[in-house]
N, C-alpha and C positions, 0 to 999 in steps of 0.2 A: 592397456585398459580397452576393453570394449564398450565404447560411448553407448550405444542404442542399449544393451544388456545393462549397463550403469542406468541408464534413464529410465527402462523398465522396471529394474529392481527400486529404484527411487519412488516409483508411482506405487508398486505394489506393494512394498514392505512398509514405507513411511507414510504414504500420502492415504491409500485407500483405508490403512487402519485408524488414521485419525478422522474419521466419519465423513472424508471427501469422496462422494460417490456420483457427483454431477457428472456425466458423461461428457458434455461439451467441455467442460473446466479440465478432465482429464485427458481429453483428446488435444486440448490447446497445450499441455506442458510436453506432448509430441512435437508441437507445429514450433515454438517459440523455445530455441536452443539454450539452453540455461546458461551452460559453459560458454556461451559468447558475451554474457555479461559479468564473467566473474573475471577479476584481476588474473593476468597472465600467472603469477605467481603462487596464485592459490587455486589453479584450475582443476587440479586432482581432488579437490575438495566439492567440486561442483554439484557433485548428486548425493553428497554426505548428510546425514541428520545435523547438521551443525550450522551456525552463523559464521559467514565466511567476513573476515577483515576487508573492510574499503580503506581508501585516504581519508584523513582529518579524523581517524579515531571512529569511524562508523562501520556499520557491518550491513549484512545484508540478512534479511530472515531467515529462518530454516525453510526448505522446500515446502513442508508440510503446513507450516503456519502460510506461508505467500499460496498457497491453493485453497486453504480454509477461508481465507480474505476473499478471494476469489468467489467462492462459492456462495458466501454468505450475503455479499451486496447482490447478486442476482441481476446481473447488468443486461441493459435492452441495448440493442444495435443503436437507437436512437438519441442515447443517453449522453450528457456531456458530465464528465469526472474531474475534482479537483483531487489531486495528489499532494499531501504534505510531505516533501523529503523524496528526492529522486533517486538518491542512491547512486546504483551502476546503470538503472534505467530499466530494469528487469520488470519491477511491477508494473511499473508505466507501460511497457512492451504488454503484459498480460491484459491489463485493462483496456488498453488502444484496442486490441482483437473483438474486445466482445462490447465495445462503447461506439460512439461518434466521433467523439475528440475528448482527450486527456491534457490538463493542465495542469503539470509535475512543478511544484515550487521548492527549489534547494537554494538553503542559505552559503552554501560554500561553493565558490567560484569551481575547485577543483573538479568536484565532483558534478557540478554542473556540464562541464566540457566531457568529461568520463560519459555521463548518461546520453547525451547529444550526439557523441561519437557512437556508443553502442546503438542507439536507436537508429541512426543513419545507416550504419552498416548492417543491419537487420531488415533494412528496407520499412520501417515503420515510419508513417509520415502525418500521422494524425494524433500527435504528441506535441505541444510547445512547452519547453524548459525554459521556466522563469528563475531570475536570480532574484533572491528576496527572503525574508523572514517570514514565514508564513504560520507561525506558532498559533497567532489570535486571526487565522481567516484570512483569505486573499480574495478580494472583489473581483480580480481578472478585467476584461474588458470585452466590450461586444456579443455578440452571440456566445461567445465561448466562456463568459465570464458569470459570475454571479446572478440568481441563485442556480446552483449546481443540482444534477438529477442524485450523484453520488459523491461523497468525500471520504477519501481514504487518508488516514492520518499515520505514515510509517514511521513511528517512534511514540513511546508512552508519555501521556499528560498527566499530571496528577488529579485534575478534573476537566471535564470539557468545558472550553471557553463559550459564553453566549453568543460570540460573533458566528462560529460555526453553525448552531442553530437556526440563525437567521439566513445563513446562506445557503440552504437547501430548499428547494420546493416543497409543496406537498404532496405526499407521496414519495420525495427523497429520502435518502439512507445516508449516515454518517457510520463508518466502520472506525472505532477508536478504541487503542488499549489504554484503560483509565486505571490510575491507582500509583502507589509507589512500592517497589521492592521491599519485602519479597512477595507482597499480594498485589497482582494485579488483574483485571478481568478484560477479555476483549467484549465490547459492548456494540450492538448492533441498534442505532438510534433512529426511529423512524418519524419523518414528520406527518402528523394526521390532520392538523388544521392549522389555522393561523398561529395558534397560540398552545396546541397541544402535540406532544411528542412521545411514542412508545417505546422505552428501553427494554431491549434482552438481553440478559448477559449469557455470552455463548459458551465461554470457556475460560480457563484460568492459564495465564501464560507470564513469563518476565522478559521485557525487551529493553533496550537502552532508551532512556528519555530523548523525546524530542529537545532539541536544542533551542532555549528560551521558552520553553515550556513555561505558560503562567503558574504560578504558586498560589492554591487559595490561602486565604486568610485564615488562621485560627484561632483568630479573636472574635468573638461576636459581642457586640454592644445590645 
C-alpha cells in the first residue's frame, strides 16, 4: 500500500465530501500520521471509512467524523481543551496541534497507557492523559483545568450533563454526540453568558456510548 496515496484518497474521497473544507484541518491530517495511532493488527484499516477496534471494547471514530469534529470546534492556539475518552490518542493529537493544552481523560488504564505512548512516540508534548471517569465532567487542576475553552466528548451521551455546561468559559464550546441509537446528533454548544447557551445540531451519526454516561430519568413529577 502506498501510504501517502491512501492518506490523500482518505482526505479527498471521505473527508472533503463530508463538508470538511477548512484547509488548516485538511493540512493537519497530512501532518499527524493516523496510522501511527492505529493498533498494529488493524493498520491496514488506517485510512478506511470505518471505526477501528481498540482494546477494552472501544474504537476510533471514522476519519471523517474526527475531521469534522476538529473543524466544528474551531480551536485557537491559546485555548485549553478537555477531551473525554483518550482512546488511541489520535484525536488528542489533532486537538493538541491547534490548541495550547489538552487534558484527555481515559477510564481504561490500558488505553491511557496506549494514548500516552502514541503521543510520546509522535513528539506531542502538550497533552496530559489523566486516568479517571470523566462522564460527568472533569475539574482538572491549575491553569490547564476548568473552565475550559473547548470540551470534546469522544463517545455518545443520552443527554449532556449539567457539569459540562458549567466547565466551559463564556465563548467556550462543547462538541458532544447526544442521543441513543439509532438517533444521535452531533451538537455544538456555545456558552454565550453565565446562564445562556446556544446549541446547534450539526449532523446525525451513531457512535458507541461513553462509558458510565449518565442516563436521564424518564420520570417527571
